[in-house]
C-alpha positions as CSV (number, residue, x, y, z in Angstrom):
1,M,0.1,0.0,0.0
2,I,1.1,3.5,-0.7
3,E,0.2,6.3,1.7
4,V,0.2,9.8,0.4
5,Y,-0.2,12.6,3.1
6,I,-1.0,16.0,1.6
7,D,-1.1,19.6,2.8
8,G,-1.6,23.1,1.2
9,A,-0.7,26.2,3.2
10,S,-0.9,29.9,2.6
11,A,0.8,32.8,4.2
12,G,-2.1,35.1,4.0
13,N,-5.4,34.4,2.5
14,P,-4.7,34.9,-0.4
15,G,-0.9,34.9,0.0
16,P,2.1,32.9,-1.0
17,S,1.4,29.2,-1.0
18,G,2.9,25.8,-0.9
19,A,2.0,22.1,-1.2
20,G,3.5,19.6,0.8
21,I,3.5,15.9,-0.3
22,F,4.9,13.2,1.8
23,I,4.6,9.5,0.0
24,K,5.6,6.5,1.8
25,G,5.4,2.7,0.7
26,N,7.4,-0.2,-0.9
27,G,10.1,0.5,1.6
28,T,10.6,4.1,0.5
29,A,9.6,7.7,1.5
30,E,9.4,10.6,-0.8
31,K,9.0,14.4,0.2
32,Y,8.0,17.0,-2.2
33,S,7.8,20.8,-1.3
34,I,6.0,22.5,-4.4
35,P,5.7,26.4,-4.3
36,L,2.2,27.5,-5.8
37,G,2.3,31.2,-6.0
38,I,-0.4,33.3,-4.6
39,M,-3.8,31.7,-3.9
40,S,-6.1,31.2,-0.8
41,N,-5.5,28.3,1.7
42,H,-8.5,26.1,0.3
43,E,-6.9,26.6,-3.2
44,A,-3.6,25.3,-1.9
45,E,-5.2,22.2,-0.4
46,Y,-6.7,21.2,-3.6
47,H,-3.5,22.0,-5.7
48,A,-1.4,19.9,-3.2
49,F,-4.0,17.0,-3.8
50,I,-3.8,17.5,-7.5
51,K,0.2,17.6,-7.4
52,A,0.1,14.3,-5.5
53,L,-2.2,12.6,-7.9
54,E,0.0,13.5,-10.8
55,I,3.1,12.4,-9.1
56,C,1.6,9.1,-8.1
57,L,0.5,8.6,-11.8
58,E,4.0,9.4,-12.9
59,K,5.6,6.9,-10.5
60,G,3.2,4.3,-11.8
61,Y,1.3,3.8,-8.7
62,S,-2.0,3.7,-10.3
63,H,-2.2,-0.3,-9.9
64,S,-1.3,-0.1,-6.3
65,L,-3.8,0.5,-3.3
66,V,-3.1,4.2,-2.8
67,S,-4.5,6.0,0.3
68,F,-4.5,9.6,0.3
69,R,-4.6,11.3,3.6
70,T,-5.4,15.1,4.3
71,D,-6.3,17.2,7.2
72,S,-8.3,19.3,5.0
73,D,-12.2,18.7,5.6
74,L,-13.0,20.6,2.5
75,V,-11.0,18.6,0.2
76,N,-12.0,15.2,2.0
77,K,-15.8,16.0,1.8
78,G,-15.3,17.5,-1.7
79,V,-14.0,14.1,-2.9
80,E,-16.3,12.0,-0.8
81,K,-19.4,13.9,-2.0
82,E,-18.0,14.9,-5.6
83,F,-19.2,18.2,-4.9
84,V,-18.2,21.7,-3.5
85,K,-20.4,24.5,-2.7
86,N,-17.9,27.2,-3.8
87,K,-17.8,27.3,-7.4
88,L,-14.3,28.6,-7.1
89,Y,-13.0,25.1,-6.2
90,A,-15.3,23.1,-8.7
91,P,-12.7,23.1,-11.4
92,L,-10.2,22.0,-9.0
93,L,-12.2,19.3,-7.6
94,D,-13.1,18.1,-11.2
95,K,-9.5,17.8,-12.1
96,A,-8.8,16.0,-8.9
97,L,-11.6,13.5,-9.5
98,Q,-10.5,13.0,-13.1
99,L,-7.1,12.2,-11.9
100,S,-8.3,9.7,-9.2
101,K,-10.3,7.7,-11.7
102,H,-6.8,6.5,-13.2
103,F,-6.2,4.6,-9.8
104,D,-7.3,1.0,-9.6
105,L,-7.7,1.2,-5.7
106,F,-8.0,5.0,-4.6
107,F,-9.0,6.1,-1.0
108,M,-9.2,9.4,0.7
109,K,-9.1,9.7,4.3
110,W,-9.2,12.7,6.7
111,I,-6.6,12.7,9.5
112,P,-6.0,15.3,12.4
113,S,-3.4,17.8,11.6
114,I,-1.0,16.1,14.4
115,E,-0.8,13.0,12.1
116,N,0.0,15.2,9.1
117,K,3.1,17.0,10.4
118,T,5.5,16.0,7.8
119,A,3.2,17.3,4.9
120,D,2.4,20.6,6.8
121,E,6.2,21.1,7.0
122,L,6.9,20.5,3.5
123,A,3.9,22.9,2.5
124,R,5.3,25.6,5.0
125,L,8.9,25.1,3.4
126,A,7.0,25.5,-0.1
127,I,5.8,28.9,1.0
128,R,9.4,30.1,1.6
129,K,10.5,28.8,-1.7
130,N,7.9,31.1,-3.2
131,T,9.4,34.2,-1.5
132,L,13.0,33.2,-2.4
133,E,12.0,32.8,-6.2
134,E,10.5,36.2,-6.1
135,E,13.9,37.8,-4.9
């Protein structure tokens, strides 16, 4: 089983944002810290999920059991219900759902923030990378 921990963060709402992705399974651990530019925290959460899906597909994990874990209730419920109230997030959810269909066994699970510390740290590092790239 592949476990994928995701988190998006913003310094301001909107503000410089980043995605943190921590993938473990098959005896390996991979960490990604991806600057996202200026956006809201909720947008960053969705972008982190999309980036994680894309990375897993590129790595060929689509035929494995892949469990995505997020502390974002918005993303988790959006995926679960395949619906978001705020139309701003609808295209992001649609893209994520399309990508998720490429997995044979796809699961999304909400976890408390305390269990998502590595992804959170990676997302915060990505925020700082945004600032460095602007200088």
